[in-house]
C-alpha positions in Angstrom: 139.8 141.5 139.7 143.5 140.7 139.6 143.0 137.1 138.4 140.8 138.1 135.6 143.4 140.6 134.4 146.1 137.8 134.6 143.9 135.5 132.5 143.3 138.3 130.0 147.0 139.0 129.8 147.8 135.3 129.3 145.0 134.7 126.8 145.0 138.0 124.8 148.3 139.8 125.1 150.9 137.0 125.0 149.7 134.7 122.1 150.2 137.4 119.4 153.8 137.8 120.7 154.4 134.0 120.4 154.5 133.4 124.2 152.7 130.5 125.8 152.2 130.7 129.5 151.2 127.4 131.2 150.3 127.0 134.8 151.7 123.8 136.2 149.8 121.8 138.8 152.9 120.4 140.5 153.6 121.1 144.1 155.9 124.1 143.4 153.1 126.0 141.6 155.4 127.4 139.0 154.4 128.8 135.7 156.2 127.8 132.5 156.8 130.3 129.7 157.4 128.8 126.2 158.1 130.4 122.9 155.9 129.3 120.1 154.7 130.3 116.6 152.2 133.2 117.1 150.0 131.9 114.2 149.7 128.5 115.9 148.8 130.1 119.3 146.2 132.3 117.6 144.8 129.2 115.8 144.6 127.3 119.2 142.9 130.3 120.7 140.3 130.5 117.9 139.6 126.7 118.2 139.1 127.1 121.9 136.7 130.0 121.3 134.7 128.0 118.7 134.5 125.1 121.1 133.1 127.3 123.8 130.6 128.8 121.5 129.5 125.3 120.4 129.0 124.3 124.1 127.0 127.4 124.8 124.8 126.8 121.8 124.3 123.1 122.8 123.4 124.1 126.3 120.9 126.7 125.1 119.3 124.1 122.7 119.0 121.6 125.6 117.3 124.3 127.7 114.8 125.1 125.0 114.1 121.4 124.5 113.6 120.9 128.2 111.3 123.9 128.3 109.1 122.4 125.5 109.1 119.1 127.3 108.1 120.7 130.6 105.3 122.6 128.9 103.9 119.4 127.4 104.2 117.6 130.7 102.3 120.4 132.5 99.3 120.0 130.2 96.4 117.9 131.4 95.8 114.8 129.3 92.5 116.1 127.9 94.1 119.3 126.7 97.1 117.4 125.4 94.9 115.2 123.2 93.0 118.2 121.9 96.3 119.9 120.8 97.8 116.9 119.0 98.2 117.5 115.3 99.0 115.4 112.3 102.6 114.7 111.6 102.5 115.8 108.0 100.2 118.8 108.6 100.8 120.7 111.9 97.8 122.9 111.4 95.3 120.1 111.4 94.2 118.6 114.8 94.6 114.8 114.9 91.2 114.2 116.6 87.9 116.0 116.1 85.6 114.6 118.7 86.1 113.5 122.3 84.2 111.5 124.9 82.7 114.0 127.2 83.2 111.8 130.3 86.7 110.6 129.9 88.2 113.1 127.4 89.4 110.3 125.2 89.3 110.9 121.4 86.5 109.1 119.5 86.9 110.5 116.0 89.7 111.4 113.7 90.0 114.9 112.1 88.1 113.5 109.1 85.1 112.8 111.4 85.7 109.1 111.0 85.2 107.1 114.2 88.4 105.5 115.6 88.6 101.7 115.1 89.6 99.3 117.9 93.4 99.5 117.3 93.3 103.3 116.9 91.3 103.6 120.1 93.9 101.4 121.8 96.7 103.6 120.5 94.9 106.8 121.6 94.3 105.3 125.1 98.0 104.4 125.4 98.9 108.0 124.4 96.3 109.3 126.9 97.7 107.1 129.7 101.2 108.2 129.0 100.3 111.8 129.2 98.3 111.2 132.4 101.5 109.7 134.0 103.6 112.6 132.9 101.0 115.1 134.1 100.7 113.4 137.5 104.5 113.4 137.9 104.6 117.1 137.0 101.9 117.9 139.5 103.7 115.9 142.2 106.9 117.7 141.4 105.2 121.1 141.6 103.7 120.3 145.1 107.2 119.6 146.6 
């Protein structure tokens, strides 16, 4: 409406003419008109636009990251362990065989059985995902 047109006039029409319009927050609610270099005002406007773009891009990146995190948290631990891949080769699954009762991995992608420390690490990963999954399920039921 009217306020949008006022903002447009202040931000788009006045700067090329070298006029800065500032709204004061003092009790009188007066506006201050100042003469300035048009190039400087246009530069400030461009910086403001770039900062806004950067904020939007940052917000979108955070939303994408949160969506990925939510997708992983919504995955049951057994499925999570099956979809894990090697860090250096994302096409190769990290584990090849799993315990049919617990869903815990028992063998690496090379078909080698996991040693004691590797089993411990896998169990810790499994428990972490179990907690995330349970938290996600509880959140969904609310």
